[in-house]
Steps between C-alpha positions, in 0.01 A plus 500: 500500500743769617820576304727326751306173482481530123878536488551187710254304284678606183836399647372155600335434163808624313725282712295190427496573126873564490575181694280299261669655196846422635399145593369406157794666324771358724759288323698235681731229373708709260762600752864415561572358843816501706496277805411151606131535414348582164179672605399796708245280681590258776364316796502686830779279633730566204408868488632542854848408375518720190470859390293498180566807288380614160748748350420714198827492310612859449860490385624683811321257734602165352733391222776249431842653450752251358309213650456661844144593612485849649286810529389742769177329608648156441767577760241651735306174491812292559575708809137487617468122462827449689381726782167316523662156476288408198593348166458752220269394217476767230258504208617736225247676279569744216139552388382815681133404488560151639713646781234762573228233523720293733515795741132440580509121509651416842692218328834635626644630823634802310426642156777739398366733234475877495161634394282797584299441817179702489261526796298213356806280445618562855176343627587175322866446588734490800807710417829457680707779644698678225821325393618779269392811312521612139360763266400530133749633245456598136724315252565599140756454227781752499381622161122533487323588174327838484126492569266747321365762746141385455586136573536364854801303613406153625639349820451126542461351848544128579213286624403564864761772541512593871593867473287804423610717208477872568455682171612826660849352524516476120602776262180655357267265695205539262707366212525144638273197481544216750430152362457219753595158367292207619759231430852636437775502761753780537766274348284456189426873474868592530573254221232667283653837583844378396355368173339842433146359512413752774664823614441513877435261784489512878680266737564479869843644573654173621410302189614789280852521642533120482393474136639814336865382494382256232361783284754756386242721327259535794505738793304600808356848445351582839283384786132527406330412826536477873681229695280202588545217749563145380316235700424129470152348505467256789262206545198608708486167684863508622454729800803376694728476198399848383602646836836322471553634147420856603716476808791379287445778244499764773838380627668396174422817302700696760796263494844533340428190289195668349700813418758276331228342281373844401849606396560169323193523278393863487813714496468744208697376201584710196343318207760632258582227249690713251827378357800572720739760369734321261855632520562390142804719470679264738321182384361464849153437639554447872775486762466121490560438128838333541379264773197400296710451186735271693229251600260552209765385253539170686121463509466580127240768577527848349629720783277787387191289566617431855565872549144567379366253756713664768363843415144364511563346841698772678585790267863422596440594866718282724381370837138518392231299680174418324175316555536160660846601629654478152837669502781648296550618146319196356239477780560136580265331745656369824424139401682549168792664678534200731521272196809690383642569847444875491294747701430871518839532670687354200687728263341639186720272289398190695132592464533565127683170449226315689225671299664400172534139620133516592414624149692205353303266723174654382597455136566132566139461617379566144709269275212471254525872414753518218451842339764726667283809555212296639737315734626828645147635544399179680804553724405860583138407566589212733750721682209731582214258564663167576515214249179340627271766354681485165462121492126545569472737203684247282257225602207728413662566161517128430141447611371771266713394206763774508879477504632474860853584384416849367483795737227668294266209579613432856477866601135506389412211729710642783272806490193276486611333826331792677160368381310221675443298183877462470642497854241237596589283200622150602829551312585803715705403806589838650165680511414864449764737368469858365720419202460832322758643739761239407427546129555874542817429700637300204393767251674775697821298538503413130434857388786625716726215384430594138597861566821388671590286198444794268749718687740281699723241338490146632 
């Protein structure tokens, strides 16, 4: 047998073995679904009417912000389904291995997960045209412990990371060891980095700039690899649909609407969460102190806490627009603004007044919480995530015999809502939520509030 034939034979045998491995290890039924149907499978008649998507839930691609679903790929799919005239049915998966297996299953019209596509893998899938690009970046804490010269520094990569790490881009390339995780997501690795369990990790740039505002001690060091194309995996049997998807991608990725989505989700954001400069000499924190004091007193909420929330939301920048079209100093959502008859065009005072009324309304949703500090932390958490996710965490507390009125217990289960065992629990009504971000949001607000109290009189 000549070398060319031997190469083809090896490729065929390897392909068969890989397909068999993926088939027996595939995991279905532990997903979250959004749409009228609850499975990725359907009859041919129904399938004609829907766009069935499995989306691996990176925080930049799908999340719920104050009760509003959003994310870069989530919005891409909404636009795609509208253009195709199909109902969107999304299956969410946060297990990287289950999502990877689904990419080879042909159970969905599209599997949206970034992973490295070797020559062998390319023989087994039908990739779409690129919908975006990204590149790997090194992330570390701002203060990294010294490593002995003879010991290598370890970089941890998430499961199925799509980028290629170029050691030559690192300082003293021979002094690094790359560790490939088989199960951990980038969100989990960043959390380990923040907790000082590891010293370095790698993320795609888009996820990094979305997550780092939640972590004041972490920073992007540098790019550590070349730009790669992000593509979807399409169903081999959908020849006509695949042509329609690629045709849409070709047009949409050159449109003004696409550029708007890129700016909306991936504009660089300084992840500086330090305390604002306190002008203690003048007993002043912000230009809006007097306005906040005026309405906070009527609401019986410490004005310094509201100022801390304001700083977290906008850093006192007026006219600010955020994700999901949130606006203003307190980053109210449009639907909340309508409730209080305000919009992005309203004055700063009108927006602040509405936000404080909204905070009162949130407090009233938790009458069972009596301890004052806990009640305020519940309020801050629900302001960030929406009350539904907090109520879910309370129900989980009750189920597992813990106190649903104490933030220490509820915050634990809010974090656990990112795990299948918990977000698929019958008592959970609002599904998956990456609660660690809201818990950190509350921690940062409370830490800042405490520093305000230490310096500025009430």
